[in-house]
ZAPAPA-672260 format. One record per residue: residue number from 1; residue in three letters; chain; x, y, z of N, C-alpha, C in turn. Coordinates in nm, 3 decimals. Layout:
BEGIN
{NUM; ALA; A; {X; Y; Z}; {X; Y; Z}; {X; Y; Z}} ...
This chain:
BEGIN
{1; UNK; A; {-3.163; 23.316; 10.174}; {-3.058; 23.262; 10.190}; {-3.061; 23.127; 10.238}} {2; UNK; A; {-2.956; 23.035; 10.188}; {-2.973; 22.866; 10.196}; {-2.856; 22.831; 10.297}} {3; UNK; A; {-2.878; 22.738; 10.381}; {-2.759; 22.682; 10.473}; {-2.697; 22.582; 10.380}} {4; UNK; A; {-2.578; 22.574; 10.395}; {-2.485; 22.512; 10.361}; {-2.401; 22.385; 10.412}} {5; UNK; A; {-2.361; 22.287; 10.409}; {-2.262; 22.162; 10.486}; {-2.184; 22.136; 10.411}} {6; UNK; A; {-2.188; 22.213; 10.260}; {-2.100; 22.126; 10.205}; {-1.945; 22.230; 10.207}} {7; UNK; A; {-1.832; 22.153; 10.133}; {-1.743; 22.260; 10.162}; {-1.664; 22.305; 10.014}} {8; UNK; A; {-1.769; 22.323; 9.946}; {-1.754; 22.407; 9.814}; {-1.887; 22.507; 9.772}} {9; UNK; A; {-1.890; 22.608; 9.704}; {-1.957; 22.687; 9.662}; {-2.086; 22.622; 9.563}} {10; UNK; A; {-2.182; 22.582; 9.592}; {-2.329; 22.517; 9.514}; {-2.283; 22.577; 9.363}} {11; UNK; A; {-2.278; 22.688; 9.372}; {-2.308; 22.787; 9.272}; {-2.202; 22.787; 9.164}} {12; UNK; A; {-2.054; 22.749; 9.191}; {-1.952; 22.752; 9.087}; {-1.855; 22.686; 9.139}} {13; UNK; A; {-1.868; 22.626; 9.265}; {-1.776; 22.485; 9.299}; {-1.629; 22.573; 9.344}} {14; UNK; A; {-1.637; 22.640; 9.363}; {-1.490; 22.704; 9.447}; {-1.494; 22.650; 9.582}} {15; UNK; A; {-1.382; 22.619; 9.608}; {-1.351; 22.539; 9.780}; {-1.373; 22.684; 9.878}} {16; UNK; A; {-1.460; 22.650; 9.993}; {-1.526; 22.735; 10.099}; {-1.382; 22.814; 10.158}} {17; UNK; A; {-1.286; 22.724; 10.198}; {-1.156; 22.771; 10.242}; {-1.080; 22.807; 10.202}} {18; UNK; A; {-1.072; 22.857; 10.072}; {-0.936; 22.930; 10.035}; {-0.993; 23.044; 9.918}} {19; UNK; A; {-0.900; 23.090; 9.837}; {-0.928; 23.259; 9.836}; {-0.972; 23.214; 9.680}} {20; UNK; A; {-0.963; 23.302; 9.578}; {-1.044; 23.491; 9.638}; {-1.218; 23.465; 9.704}} {21; UNK; A; {-1.181; 23.521; 9.817}; {-1.322; 23.572; 9.841}; {-1.290; 23.715; 9.914}} {22; UNK; A; {-1.414; 23.774; 9.903}; {-1.400; 23.946; 9.953}; {-1.482; 23.949; 10.079}} {23; UNK; A; {-1.431; 24.024; 10.183}; {-1.491; 24.048; 10.318}; {-1.580; 24.162; 10.329}} {24; UNK; A; {-1.688; 24.146; 10.357}; {-1.756; 24.242; 10.312}; {-1.791; 24.285; 10.457}} {25; UNK; A; {-1.768; 24.205; 10.560}; {-1.761; 24.299; 10.673}; {-1.768; 24.209; 10.824}} {26; UNK; A; {-1.690; 24.253; 10.947}; {-1.689; 24.101; 11.006}; {-1.804; 24.178; 11.119}} {27; UNK; A; {-1.792; 24.060; 11.241}; {-1.884; 24.123; 11.339}; {-1.837; 23.986; 11.453}} {28; UNK; A; {-1.849; 24.072; 11.581}; {-1.774; 23.983; 11.701}; {-1.905; 23.966; 11.784}} {29; UNK; A; {-1.903; 23.851; 11.829}; {-2.034; 23.732; 11.877}; {-1.975; 23.736; 12.011}} {30; UNK; A; {-2.019; 23.633; 12.093}; {-2.019; 23.612; 12.232}; {-1.907; 23.476; 12.199}} {31; UNK; A; {-1.974; 23.454; 12.121}; {-1.893; 23.257; 12.073}; {-1.746; 23.289; 11.966}} {32; UNK; A; {-1.764; 23.372; 11.956}; {-1.644; 23.387; 11.843}; {-1.645; 23.548; 11.737}} {33; UNK; A; {-1.730; 23.477; 11.625}; {-1.779; 23.598; 11.520}; {-1.849; 23.569; 11.415}} {34; UNK; A; {-1.899; 23.680; 11.325}; {-1.946; 23.609; 11.214}; {-1.891; 23.733; 11.101}} {35; UNK; A; {-1.849; 23.650; 10.986}; {-1.793; 23.695; 10.849}; {-1.867; 23.724; 10.746}} {36; UNK; A; {-1.940; 23.826; 10.681}; {-1.992; 23.798; 10.565}; {-1.868; 23.825; 10.437}} {37; UNK; A; {-1.912; 23.725; 10.298}; {-1.819; 23.741; 10.251}; {-1.897; 23.723; 10.136}} {38; UNK; A; {-1.828; 23.732; 9.994}; {-1.847; 23.715; 9.884}; {-1.782; 23.620; 9.808}} {39; UNK; A; {-1.799; 23.524; 9.757}; {-1.759; 23.441; 9.683}; {-1.687; 23.482; 9.541}} {40; UNK; A; {-1.601; 23.436; 9.459}; {-1.555; 23.462; 9.308}; {-1.704; 23.455; 9.222}} {41; UNK; A; {-1.847; 23.396; 9.231}; {-1.901; 23.406; 9.178}; {-1.996; 23.524; 9.188}} {42; UNK; A; {-1.947; 23.574; 9.341}; {-2.085; 23.696; 9.356}; {-2.160; 23.633; 9.476}} {43; UNK; A; {-2.161; 23.542; 9.501}; {-2.255; 23.434; 9.633}; {-2.212; 23.534; 9.740}} {44; UNK; A; {-2.298; 23.569; 9.822}; {-2.303; 23.654; 9.954}; {-2.274; 23.528; 10.059}} {45; UNK; A; {-2.212; 23.484; 10.151}; {-2.180; 23.407; 10.226}; {-2.156; 23.458; 10.391}} {46; UNK; A; {-2.197; 23.365; 10.461}; {-2.221; 23.430; 10.609}; {-2.160; 23.347; 10.677}} {47; UNK; A; {-1.993; 23.353; 10.711}; {-1.927; 23.247; 10.795}; {-1.884; 23.260; 10.879}} {48; UNK; A; {-1.931; 23.143; 11.026}; {-1.924; 23.166; 11.156}; {-1.746; 23.134; 11.179}} {49; UNK; A; {-1.690; 23.208; 11.291}; {-1.530; 23.198; 11.312}; {-1.575; 23.172; 11.455}} {50; UNK; A; {-1.547; 23.066; 11.502}; {-1.545; 23.010; 11.652}; {-1.412; 22.944; 11.728}} {51; UNK; A; {-1.407; 22.859; 11.801}; {-1.313; 22.767; 11.843}; {-1.318; 22.662; 11.749}} {52; UNK; A; {-1.384; 22.610; 11.703}; {-1.414; 22.542; 11.588}; {-1.295; 22.569; 11.459}} {53; UNK; A; {-1.340; 22.651; 11.393}; {-1.227; 22.717; 11.295}; {-1.338; 22.823; 11.222}} {54; UNK; A; {-1.354; 22.798; 11.107}; {-1.414; 22.899; 11.028}; {-1.501; 22.849; 10.914}} {55; UNK; A; {-1.624; 22.863; 10.892}; {-1.723; 22.755; 10.850}; {-1.857; 22.850; 10.772}} {56; UNK; A; {-1.884; 22.845; 10.631}; {-2.029; 22.903; 10.595}; {-2.110; 22.822; 10.641}} {57; UNK; A; {-2.210; 22.877; 10.694}; {-2.345; 22.843; 10.715}; {-2.429; 22.896; 10.657}} {58; UNK; A; {-2.407; 22.971; 10.554}; {-2.523; 23.056; 10.493}; {-2.497; 23.085; 10.348}} {59; UNK; A; {-2.581; 23.112; 10.283}; {-2.537; 23.151; 10.115}; {-2.600; 23.204; 10.042}} {60; UNK; A; {-2.621; 23.305; 9.957}; {-2.686; 23.335; 9.845}; {-2.702; 23.284; 9.716}} {61; UNK; A; {-2.744; 23.314; 9.605}; {-2.720; 23.246; 9.508}; {-2.615; 23.333; 9.451}} {62; UNK; A; {-2.572; 23.304; 9.295}; {-2.499; 23.437; 9.248}; {-2.530; 23.583; 9.235}} {63; UNK; A; {-2.404; 23.625; 9.213}; {-2.435; 23.806; 9.177}; {-2.483; 23.783; 9.022}} {64; UNK; A; {-2.639; 23.803; 9.015}; {-2.636; 23.806; 8.806}; {-2.507; 23.886; 8.764}} {65; UNK; A; {-2.494; 23.953; 8.763}; {-2.402; 24.026; 8.705}; {-2.298; 23.940; 8.668}} {66; UNK; A; {-2.220; 23.822; 8.768}; {-2.127; 23.705; 8.767}; {-2.169; 23.561; 8.734}} {67; UNK; A; {-2.275; 23.550; 8.709}; {-2.344; 23.434; 8.661}; {-2.393; 23.430; 8.493}} {68; UNK; A; {-2.385; 23.329; 8.445}; {-2.484; 23.308; 8.331}; {-2.361; 23.295; 8.184}} {69; UNK; A; {-2.390; 23.305; 8.079}; {-2.283; 23.341; 7.953}; {-2.206; 23.423; 7.988}} {70; UNK; A; {-2.267; 23.529; 7.989}; {-2.179; 23.640; 7.988}; {-2.073; 23.663; 8.061}} {71; UNK; A; {-2.086; 23.601; 8.172}; {-1.953; 23.590; 8.306}; {-1.859; 23.505; 8.243}} {72; UNK; A; {-1.881; 23.440; 8.126}; {-1.764; 23.325; 8.067}; {-1.654; 23.423; 8.023}} 
């Protein structure tokens, strides 16, 4: 997984702060929590949720089944 500081998915360009994304799992931490989500393109994302809000801190590449010409 790669770190990200952008506000859009580098694979499909979808904004990080809007739907659609699928929540895969949530985990409570001392600072707030982490949420594992899947972007519309299939990229798995780790979101940190704390007093500053929610932000994507790491993501994988898009799912092979959802990328490439066949996905269009």
